[in-house]
C-alpha positions as CSV (number, residue, x, y, z in Angstrom):
1,X,55.4,-36.9,-60.4
2,X,51.8,-37.9,-60.6
3,X,49.0,-36.3,-58.6
4,X,48.8,-39.1,-56.0
5,X,52.5,-38.6,-55.2
6,X,52.0,-34.8,-54.8
7,X,49.1,-35.4,-52.4
8,X,51.3,-37.8,-50.4
9,X,54.1,-35.3,-50.1
10,X,51.7,-32.5,-49.0
11,X,50.1,-34.8,-46.4
12,X,53.4,-36.0,-45.1
13,X,54.7,-32.5,-44.9
14,X,51.6,-31.3,-43.1
15,X,51.9,-34.1,-40.6
16,X,55.5,-33.1,-39.8
17,X,54.5,-29.5,-39.4
18,X,51.7,-30.6,-37.0
19,X,54.2,-32.7,-35.1
20,X,56.5,-29.7,-34.7
21,X,53.5,-27.6,-33.6
22,X,52.4,-30.2,-31.0
23,X,55.9,-31.2,-29.9
24,X,58.2,-28.3,-30.5
25,X,61.9,-28.9,-31.2
26,X,64.5,-26.2,-30.4
27,X,66.2,-26.8,-33.8
28,X,63.0,-26.7,-35.8
29,X,62.2,-23.7,-38.1
30,X,58.5,-24.6,-38.0
31,X,58.5,-24.8,-34.2
32,X,60.2,-21.5,-33.9
33,X,57.9,-19.8,-36.4
34,X,54.8,-21.2,-34.7
35,X,56.0,-20.2,-31.3
36,X,56.3,-16.6,-32.6
37,X,52.5,-16.6,-33.1
38,X,50.0,-16.3,-35.9
39,X,51.0,-12.8,-36.9
40,X,54.5,-14.0,-37.7
41,X,53.1,-17.0,-39.7
42,X,50.9,-14.5,-41.7
43,X,53.8,-12.2,-42.3
44,X,55.8,-15.1,-43.8
45,X,52.9,-16.1,-46.1
46,X,52.7,-12.5,-47.2
47,X,56.5,-12.3,-47.9
48,X,56.4,-15.6,-49.8
49,X,53.4,-14.4,-51.8
50,X,55.3,-11.3,-52.9
51,X,58.3,-13.4,-53.8
52,X,56.1,-15.6,-56.0
53,X,54.7,-12.5,-57.8
54,X,58.2,-11.1,-58.4
55,X,59.5,-14.4,-59.8
56,X,56.5,-14.7,-62.1
57,X,56.8,-11.0,-63.2
58,X,60.5,-11.7,-64.0
59,X,59.5,-14.7,-66.0
60,X,62.0,-16.9,-64.2
61,X,60.6,-20.4,-64.1
62,X,63.2,-22.0,-61.8
63,X,62.9,-19.1,-59.3
64,X,59.1,-19.3,-59.6
65,X,59.1,-23.0,-58.8
66,X,61.3,-22.4,-55.8
67,X,59.1,-19.6,-54.5
68,X,55.9,-21.5,-55.2
69,X,57.4,-24.3,-53.1
70,X,58.2,-21.8,-50.3
71,X,54.7,-20.4,-50.4
72,X,53.1,-23.8,-50.4
73,X,55.2,-24.8,-47.4
74,X,54.3,-21.6,-45.5
75,X,50.6,-22.1,-46.4
76,X,50.8,-25.5,-44.8
77,X,52.3,-23.9,-41.7
78,X,49.4,-21.5,-41.7
79,X,46.9,-24.3,-42.1
80,X,48.5,-26.2,-39.2
81,X,48.4,-23.0,-37.1
82,X,44.7,-22.6,-37.8
83,X,44.1,-26.3,-37.6
84,X,42.8,-26.7,-41.2
85,X,43.8,-29.9,-42.8
86,X,44.8,-30.4,-46.5
87,X,41.8,-32.7,-46.8
88,X,39.5,-29.7,-46.0
89,X,41.1,-27.8,-48.9
90,X,40.9,-30.8,-51.1
91,X,37.2,-31.2,-50.3
92,X,36.5,-27.5,-51.1
93,X,38.4,-27.8,-54.4
94,X,36.4,-30.9,-55.3
95,X,33.2,-29.2,-54.4
96,X,34.1,-26.4,-56.8
97,X,35.3,-28.7,-59.6
98,X,33.1,-28.4,-62.7
99,X,31.5,-25.2,-61.5
100,X,32.3,-22.0,-63.4
101,X,34.5,-19.8,-61.3
102,X,32.1,-16.9,-62.0
103,X,29.1,-19.0,-60.9
104,X,30.9,-20.2,-57.8
105,X,31.9,-16.7,-56.8
106,X,28.4,-15.4,-57.3
107,X,27.0,-18.2,-55.2
108,X,29.5,-17.6,-52.5
109,X,28.2,-14.1,-51.9
110,X,24.7,-15.4,-51.5
111,X,25.7,-18.0,-49.0
112,X,27.6,-15.5,-46.8
113,X,24.5,-13.2,-46.6
114,X,22.1,-16.1,-46.0
């Protein structure tokens, strides 16, 4: 799968999540999760993050792929809950591209205190 297809899947999934947020369906997992509130969404992101770490620690690539997909999905739910679009994340990543991570992190601290 090329990068363009990956972005299309992310965008399509985000749109469905937003649709479930804006027009809840009784049978929808996303609708039920969002109806429980931001704390429950954050809890799920935390749980999925831990599952990613365990799969990586166990050096289990198929499990890691599964858990990374779960985490990505729940991050998209969090983004929809907070009304942050994938394009905002893409913009931030593009902004950082080609900048040393150490340089970017140092600069971030200065911007916060400015």
